[in-house]
C-alpha positions in Angstrom: -0.2 0.0 -0.1 1.4 3.4 -1.1 1.9 6.0 1.6 0.9 9.6 1.3 3.3 10.2 -1.5 3.9 13.7 -0.3 4.2 16.9 -2.4 5.9 19.9 -1.8 4.6 23.2 -3.3 6.2 26.3 -4.2 4.7 29.6 -5.2 7.0 32.2 -6.7 5.7 35.6 -7.4 2.4 37.6 -6.7 0.3 36.3 -9.3 1.3 32.8 -8.3 0.4 33.6 -4.9 -3.2 34.7 -6.0 -3.6 31.2 -7.8 -2.4 29.7 -4.8 -4.7 31.3 -2.3 -7.6 30.0 -4.3 -5.8 26.6 -4.8 -5.6 26.2 -1.2 -8.9 27.4 -0.4 -10.5 24.5 -2.8 -8.4 22.1 -1.1 -9.9 23.2 2.4 -13.6 23.4 0.9 -13.1 19.6 -0.2 -12.0 18.5 3.5 -14.0 15.4 4.2 -15.4 15.0 7.8 -17.6 11.9 6.9 -15.6 8.6 8.2 -17.4 6.7 5.4 -16.2 9.0 2.6 -12.9 9.4 4.0 -12.4 5.6 3.4 -13.7 5.7 0.0 -11.0 5.1 -2.7 -12.6 7.7 -4.9 -11.5 10.6 -2.6 -8.7 12.9 -2.5 -5.9 12.1 -0.2 -5.0 15.6 1.5 -2.0 14.4 3.3 -0.3 14.8 -0.3 -0.4 18.5 0.1 -0.9 18.9 3.6 1.1 18.2 6.8 -0.3 17.7 10.4 1.2 19.5 13.3 0.5 20.9 16.7 0.7 24.6 18.1 2.4 25.3 21.5 -1.1 25.1 23.3 -1.4 21.6 22.0 -4.0 22.4 19.2 -4.0 20.3 16.1 -3.0 21.9 12.9 -3.1 21.1 9.2 -1.1 23.3 7.0 0.0 23.2 3.4 3.4 21.9 2.7 4.3 25.2 1.1 7.0 27.5 0.5 5.9 31.2 -0.8 8.4 33.8 -2.2 7.1 37.2 -3.0 8.1 40.9 -2.5 7.8 43.3 0.2 4.4 44.9 0.4 2.5 41.8 -0.7 1.3 40.4 2.7 -1.1 43.2 3.6 -2.2 42.1 7.2 -0.9 38.7 6.7 2.1 37.9 9.2 5.1 36.4 7.5 5.5 34.0 10.5 1.8 33.1 10.7 0.0 32.9 13.9 -0.4 29.3 14.7 2.7 28.6 16.5 3.5 32.0 18.7 3.2 31.8 22.4 0.8 34.6 23.2 1.6 34.3 26.9 5.2 35.2 26.6 6.2 38.5 27.5 10.0 39.1 27.0 11.2 41.8 29.3 13.6 44.7 27.9 16.9 44.5 29.6 17.9 48.2 28.6 17.6 50.7 31.2 18.3 53.7 29.2 16.0 56.0 27.2 14.1 54.0 24.6 12.6 55.4 21.3 9.7 53.5 19.9 9.1 53.4 16.1 6.1 51.8 14.9 5.3 51.1 11.4 1.4 51.6 10.7 0.0 48.1 10.1 -2.1 47.2 7.0 -5.8 47.2 7.7 -7.5 43.6 7.6 -9.7 42.8 4.6 -13.2 43.4 5.8 -14.6 40.6 3.7 -12.4 38.0 5.6 -13.0 39.8 9.1 -16.7 39.2 8.5 -16.6 35.6 7.2 -14.2 34.7 9.9 -16.5 36.2 12.6 -19.7 34.5 11.2 -17.6 31.1 11.5 -16.7 31.8 15.0 -13.1 31.9 14.4 -10.6 34.8 15.2 -6.9 35.0 14.5 -4.2 37.7 14.7 -3.8 37.8 10.8 -7.6 38.2 10.2 -7.8 34.9 8.4 -9.4 31.8 9.4 -9.1 29.4 12.3 -7.3 26.2 11.3 -9.5 23.2 10.1 -8.5 19.7 9.5 -10.1 16.9 7.3 -10.4 15.1 10.5 -12.7 17.5 12.1 -13.7 21.1 12.1 -16.9 23.3 11.5 -20.1 22.0 9.9 -20.4 22.8 6.3 -23.6 24.1 6.9 -22.3 26.9 9.1 -19.4 27.5 6.6 -22.0 28.1 3.8 -24.0 30.5 6.1 -21.0 32.4 6.7 -20.1 32.4 3.0 -23.7 33.6 2.2 -23.5 36.6 4.6 -20.0 37.5 3.4 -20.8 37.3 -0.3 -23.5 39.9 0.0 -21.1 42.6 1.1 -21.2 45.4 -1.5 -18.2 45.9 -3.8 -16.5 42.8 -2.5 -14.0 42.7 -5.4 -12.6 46.2 -4.4 -11.4 44.9 -1.3 -9.1 42.1 -2.8 -5.9 43.8 -3.5 -3.3 41.3 -2.8 -3.4 37.5 -2.6 -3.5 37.5 1.1 -6.7 39.4 1.1 -8.5 36.3 -0.1 -6.2 33.7 1.5 -8.4 31.5 3.8 -6.0 28.9 4.7 -3.4 29.2 7.9 0.3 28.7 6.6 3.1 27.3 8.6 5.7 29.7 9.9 8.2 28.3 7.4 6.1 29.0 4.4 6.5 32.7 3.5 9.9 33.9 2.4 9.7 37.8 1.8 12.2 39.4 -0.7 12.9 42.7 0.8 15.1 44.3 -1.8 12.2 44.7 -4.3 8.9 46.4 -3.8 5.3 44.9 -4.9 3.9 48.2 -5.6 5.6 51.5 -6.7 7.8 52.6 -9.8 10.9 51.9 -8.3 12.8 48.9 -7.1 10.6 46.5 -9.2 11.5 42.9 -10.1 10.9 43.2 -13.7 13.6 41.4 -15.7 14.6 37.7 -15.8 18.1 38.4 -14.9 17.3 40.1 -11.6 15.3 36.9 -10.6 18.5 34.8 -11.3 20.6 37.0 -9.4 18.4 36.6 -6.3 19.2 33.1 -5.6 22.9 33.6 -6.2 22.6 35.7 -2.9 23.7 33.2 -0.1 21.1 34.7 2.2 18.1 33.8 0.1 19.5 30.5 -1.3 20.5 29.2 2.3 16.9 30.4 3.5 15.2 28.4 0.7 17.4 25.4 1.1 16.6 25.4 4.9 13.0 25.4 4.1 13.0 22.8 1.6 15.0 20.5 3.9 12.4 21.1 6.7 9.5 19.8 4.5 11.4 17.1 2.4 13.0 15.4 5.6 9.8 15.0 7.4 8.1 13.1 4.1 8.0 9.3 4.3 7.7 9.2 0.4 8.3 12.2 -1.6 6.9 12.0 -5.0 7.9 15.5 -6.2 7.4 19.4 -6.3 4.7 21.5 -7.8 6.1 24.9 -8.7 3.6 27.8 -9.3 5.6 30.6 -10.9 5.0 34.1 -12.5 6.1 33.7 -16.0 5.8 37.4 -17.0 8.3 39.2 -14.7 11.5 38.6 -12.8 10.2 35.7 -10.9 10.8 33.6 -14.2 14.4 33.9 -13.5 13.6 33.0 -9.8 11.8 29.9 -11.1 14.7 29.1 -13.4 16.9 28.9 -10.7 14.6 27.2 -8.1 13.8 24.4 -10.6 17.5 23.9 -11.3 18.1 23.5 -7.7 15.5 20.9 -7.3 16.6 18.9 -10.4 20.0 18.9 -9.0 19.3 18.1 -5.2 16.4 15.7 -5.7 17.2 13.7 -8.8 14.3 11.4 -9.8 11.7 13.5 -8.0 9.0 14.8 -10.4 8.8 18.5 -10.9 5.7 19.9 -12.3 5.8 23.6 -13.1 3.0 25.9 -14.0 4.1 29.2 -15.5 1.4 31.8 -14.7 0.5 35.1 -16.5 -2.3 37.5 -15.4 -4.4 39.1 -18.1 -2.7 42.3 -19.5 -4.1 45.6 -19.8 -3.4 48.2 -22.6 0.2 47.3 -23.7 3.1 49.5 -23.1 5.8 49.0 -25.4 8.7 48.5 -22.9 6.5 46.3 -20.6 5.5 44.2 -23.5 9.0 43.7 -24.6 9.9 42.7 -21.0 7.0 40.6 -20.6 7.8 38.5 -24.0 11.4 38.2 -23.0 10.8 36.9 -19.5 8.3 34.5 -20.9 10.6 33.2 -23.4 13.6 32.6 -21.0 11.3 31.5 -18.5 9.5 28.9 -21.0 13.1 27.7 -22.0 14.9 27.3 -18.6 11.7 26.0 -16.6 10.9 23.5 -19.2 14.5 22.3 -19.2 14.7 21.8 -15.5 11.0 20.4 -14.9 9.6 17.0 -15.8 6.8 18.9 -17.2 5.9 22.7 -17.8 2.6 24.1 -18.5 1.8 27.8 -19.1 -1.4 29.0 -17.8 -3.1 32.1 -18.6 -6.6 33.7 -19.7 -4.7 35.8 -22.3 -5.6 35.3 -25.8 -2.0 35.0 -26.7 1.4 36.2 -24.8 3.0 37.9 -27.8 3.8 41.5 -28.4 0.2 41.8 -30.0 -2.3 40.8 -27.3 -5.7 39.3 -28.2 -8.8 39.5 -26.2 -9.0 37.3 -23.2 -10.5 33.8 -23.1 -14.2 33.6 -23.0 -15.8 31.2 -20.6 -19.5 30.9 -21.6 -20.9 30.6 -18.0 -18.5 32.7 -16.0 -18.7 36.7 -16.2 -15.3 37.4 -15.0 -13.5 40.6 -14.9 -10.2 40.2 -16.6 -8.6 43.1 -14.9 -9.1 41.5 -11.7 -6.5 39.0 -10.4 -9.0 37.9 -7.9 -11.1 36.6 -10.7 -8.5 35.3 -13.3 -6.7 33.3 -10.5 -9.7 31.6 -9.3 -10.4 30.2 -12.8 -6.9 28.9 -13.0 -6.7 27.4 -9.6 -10.1 25.6 -10.5 -8.4 24.1 -13.5 -5.3 23.3 -11.7 -7.1 21.6 -8.8 -9.0 19.5 -11.3 -6.0 18.4 -13.6 -3.7 17.3 -10.7 -6.3 15.0 -9.3 -4.5 11.9 -10.8 -1.6 12.0 -8.3 -3.6 13.0 -5.4 -6.3 10.3 -5.3 -6.5 7.8 -2.5 -6.0 4.8 -4.5 -4.4 6.0 -7.6 -1.1 4.4 -8.6 -0.1 7.3 -10.8 2.4 9.7 -9.5 3.4 13.1 -10.6 6.6 11.6 -12.4 4.3 9.0 -14.2 1.9 11.9 -15.1 4.7 13.9 -16.7 6.2 10.8 -18.4 2.8 10.1 -20.2 2.8 13.6 -21.6 6.6 14.5 -22.4 7.9 11.9 -24.6 10.1 12.7 -27.6 11.4 15.7 -26.0 7.8 17.5 -25.6 8.2 18.7 -21.9 5.7 21.6 -22.3 1.9 20.9 -22.2 -1.0 23.0 -22.6 -4.1 23.1 -20.6 -7.9 23.2 -21.2 -11.0 23.5 -19.0 -14.8 24.0 -18.8 -15.5 25.8 -15.5 -18.2 24.6 -15.0 -18.7 21.5 -17.2 -22.0 22.3 -19.1 -24.6 19.7 -18.0 -28.2 19.7 -17.0 -29.0 18.4 -13.4 -30.4 14.9 -14.6 -28.6 14.9 -17.9 -26.4 11.8 -18.8 -23.0 12.3 -19.5 -23.4 10.7 -23.1 -26.2 13.2 -23.7 -24.0 16.2 -22.3 -20.9 15.2 -24.6 -23.1 14.7 -27.6 -24.2 18.2 -27.4 -20.4 19.4 -28.1 -19.8 17.2 -31.1 -19.6 20.4 -33.3 -17.5 22.3 -30.7 -15.3 21.3 -27.9 -16.8 21.7 -24.3 -13.7 23.4 -23.1 -11.6 26.5 -23.5 -7.8 27.1 -23.9 -5.9 28.1 -20.8 -2.4 28.3 -22.3 -2.5 31.2 -24.7 -2.4 28.9 -27.8 -5.5 29.6 -29.3 -8.2 27.3 -30.2 -7.1 23.6 -30.7 -9.8 21.8 -32.4 -8.6 20.2 -35.7 -4.9 20.4 -34.2 -3.2 16.9 -33.5 -2.9 16.2 -29.9 0.0 13.7 -29.2 -1.1 12.7 -25.6 -3.4 14.0 -23.0 -4.6 13.4 -19.4 -8.2 14.4 -18.6 -10.2 14.5 -15.5 -14.0 15.1 -15.1 -15.4 15.6 -11.7 -19.0 16.2 -10.4 -21.3 13.9 -12.3 -23.1 11.5 -10.2 -22.6 7.7 -10.7 -26.1 7.2 -12.1 -25.8 9.7 -14.8 -22.4 8.6 -16.0 -24.0 6.2 -18.7 -27.1 6.1 -20.6 -29.8 3.7 -19.9 -32.2 3.6 -23.0 -35.2 1.6 -22.7 -35.1 -2.1 -23.9 -35.4 -2.3 -27.7 -34.3 1.3 -28.2 -31.2 1.6 -30.5 -28.5 3.8 -28.8 -28.3 7.4 -30.0 -24.4 7.2 -30.6 -21.4 5.2 -29.7 -21.1 7.1 -26.4 -24.6 5.8 -25.5 -23.2 2.1 -25.8 -20.5 2.6 -23.1 -20.9 0.7 -19.9 -18.8 3.0 -17.7 -18.2 6.7 -17.5 -14.5 6.3 -18.1 -15.3 4.5 -21.3 -17.6 7.3 -22.2 -15.0 10.1 -21.9 -12.4 8.1 -23.5 -14.6 7.4 -26.6 -15.5 11.1 -26.7 -11.9 12.1 -26.6 -11.0 9.5 -29.4 -13.9 11.0 -31.4 -12.5 14.6 -31.3 -8.8 13.5 -31.6 -8.5 10.1 -33.3 -4.6 10.6 -33.6 -3.8 10.8 -30.1 -1.0 8.4 -29.0 -1.6 8.3 -25.4 -4.9 9.3 -23.5 -5.8 8.7 -19.8 -9.1 9.7 -18.2 -10.2 10.0 -14.7 -13.5 10.6 -13.1 -14.3 11.9 -9.6 -17.9 11.9 -8.6 -17.6 14.6 -6.1 -17.8 18.1 -7.7 -15.5 21.1 -6.8 -16.7 22.6 -3.8 -16.6 26.4 -3.4 -16.3 28.3 -0.3 -15.9 32.3 0.1 -13.9 34.0 -0.7 -14.2 32.2 -4.1 -15.8 34.8 -6.4 -19.5 34.6 -7.3 -19.2 35.4 -11.0 -21.4 32.8 -12.5 -24.2 32.9 -15.1 -27.7 33.0 -13.6 -28.1 30.0 -16.1 -26.7 27.8 -13.2 -28.1 26.3 -10.0 -26.5 26.0 -6.6 -24.7 22.9 -7.8 -23.5 24.4 -11.1 -25.9 22.4 -13.3 -27.4 24.3 -16.2 -31.0 25.7 -15.9 -33.6 25.9 -18.4 -34.1 29.6 -17.6 -32.4 31.9 -14.9 -33.7 31.8 -11.4 -35.9 34.8 -10.3 -34.6 37.4 -8.1 -34.6 41.0 -7.3 -31.1 41.9 -8.1 -29.7 42.8 -11.6 -26.8 41.2 -13.3 -25.8 40.7 -17.0 -26.9 37.5 -18.4 -24.9 35.1 -20.5 -24.7 36.1 -24.1 -26.7 32.9 -25.1 -29.5 33.8 -23.0 -32.7 34.9 -25.2 -33.0 38.4 -25.7 -36.8 38.1 -24.7 -35.8 37.5 -21.0 -35.6 40.7 -19.0 -32.4 41.1 -17.1 -33.9 42.9 -14.2 -35.7 39.7 -13.2 -32.8 37.5 -12.7 -29.9 37.0 -10.5 -27.4 34.0 -10.4 -27.8 31.9 -7.2 -24.6 31.6 -4.9 -23.0 28.6 -6.5 -21.8 26.2 -3.8 -20.2 23.5 -6.2 -19.6 22.9 -9.9 -18.6 20.1 -12.2 -15.6 20.5 -14.0 -13.5 19.0 -16.9 -9.8 19.8 -17.3 -7.1 18.1 -19.5 -3.4 18.5 -19.9 -2.4 17.9 -23.6 0.8 17.4 -25.4 -0.4 19.3 -28.7 0.8 20.3 -32.2 -0.6 23.8 -31.4 2.7 24.4 -29.6 4.5 24.3 -32.8 2.9 27.6 -34.0 2.9 29.2 -30.5 6.6 28.6 -29.7 7.5 29.2 -33.3 5.6 32.6 -33.2 7.7 33.6 -30.0 10.8 33.0 -32.0 9.9 35.0 -35.0 8.9 37.8 -32.9 12.0 38.1 -31.2 14.4 37.3 -34.0 13.1 39.9 -36.0 13.5 42.7 -33.2 16.6 44.5 -32.7 17.0 43.5 -28.9 20.0 45.7 -28.3 17.5 48.6 -28.2 16.4 47.3 -24.8 19.8 47.3 -23.2 18.1 48.1 -19.7 16.8 44.5 -19.8 20.2 42.9 -20.4 22.0 45.1 -17.9 19.9 43.1 -15.4 22.2 40.1 -15.8 21.2 38.1 -19.1 24.1 38.1 -21.6 23.1 38.7 -25.4 24.8 35.5 -26.4 23.0 33.6 -23.4 19.6 35.2 -24.8 20.5 34.2 -28.5 21.1 30.6 -27.2 17.8 30.4 -25.4 16.1 31.7 -28.7 17.7 28.8 -30.7 16.6 26.4 -27.9 13.1 27.7 -28.3 13.4 27.0 -32.1 14.3 23.4 -31.4 11.7 23.2 -28.8 9.0 24.1 -31.2 10.1 21.6 -33.8 9.1 18.8 -31.3 5.7 19.6 -31.7 5.5 19.6 -35.4 3.3 16.9 -36.9 5.1 14.2 -38.9 4.6 14.4 -42.7 3.2 18.3 -42.3 3.7 20.3 -45.4 4.2 23.4 -43.3 7.6 24.8 -43.6 9.1 27.5 -41.3 10.7 30.6 -42.7 14.1 29.4 -41.4 13.6 25.9 -43.3 12.8 27.8 -46.5 16.1 29.9 -46.2 
């Protein structure tokens, strides 16, 4: 019998912190207190990501096995050392008998949304966050939902979410947060903007030794470490930090899986210099992170990551504000929570290294992600009927800024569908009736999904599917940005639910329906499908990066190279990018790149 197969998570950068805040909230929302369900082989094993501990007062704690690196000014009211393990009864006397001058920095105000929600749940903490809960006990879910309902009705809730710690509901261990004091999160000066700046940070013995010390703390208490999850900002100097961190992990923990997620927020009106920096950081990060990782996957709601931006990805049943990291990071965290299910299940024999190996053969160490948040299905609809409704168009949206993937070859994929009840996984036609399709002839839910994936991509060489009956549970402060066409369980309604408030409807809603009569309910859970794919679409995406930078006179941007990246090193990385893009070219394709024609 396998042990917990522990995973250590690293979050590098502010947007990575935003995705992580929602990610840990989703984990906490899925904690199971039912002894019967806890023994189910279908459940998620939370010991993979969390560690048990005990406070100085003997209170049981359950905190993420996590290291966070971010800049000064990013924590708001959250204390770097946390509040779980401090001794509040200790009052150390001052030995100095002379005159004292006290200098006190004004503390950041606690987020009112978290304060109200915490109060409604009966917990208080010095950080303004939540009392610790474990999957072995804790608050009743009804009470949690009552607190969520009260807090979600606060006006202008989104305006209070300025930094990721404003919507972090999970307590962290004192060894989790590592603040970089020489750069500022806000302001125009001392910004971590370039790849070279990030690389230099981990050449500083102070930060390197601190990181290694925290890694050793988490790793040495693991019985069976399966690897590391690295959530890393790709658009700024943290791409350089991530390059050094993954190199360190590869050297120090040989044979362990390293799954790296390159995260980029949706960008506003482009600034020429910032756009160039963003593209350079993305390219250098992509090359180095994929080189040092078992598998690398960019995640973003941007239409594309090049110099010429495209509109952000549209999700049919989510009305998100692309300018809010609080919104976009929740979508990415939901997809991340779903596609990482295979190596976190109670009875799964798949490790993160096995998952990576299934997707990264033939030098293809970069994957793309797709998701449907939520998966569009009616309450009593069968899975075959729901999938047949999307034969002409895929039921998911791209999350890797690579554009539409229909009709493009997928070499390998791993898909996870969650939230469909067992009785709805297969079709049960009346005796004597001919099945509507090959999907309706399937005998298991896994067979239904596998046959559908083969239908939309028959040339896929390797495909694995996982089904999880439990949906993605949502608790505040997860944003309530869903279409009014969804019920509380995230299933499709025939018509929006009536209410007094006014919110925009989904663009597919009939024009005859008055928007003043409807309001989306507070959604408590949603069905989700997400997949990781090794796809030929990366040939064009990576090749486009190469062409954009090859045709630019990069010497004009001397400030970027003065941060530490040599021009020769950049040119070498550019050639590595070109080679990587060729790994995703379909064999026998008549397409020829400009360089091959030359």
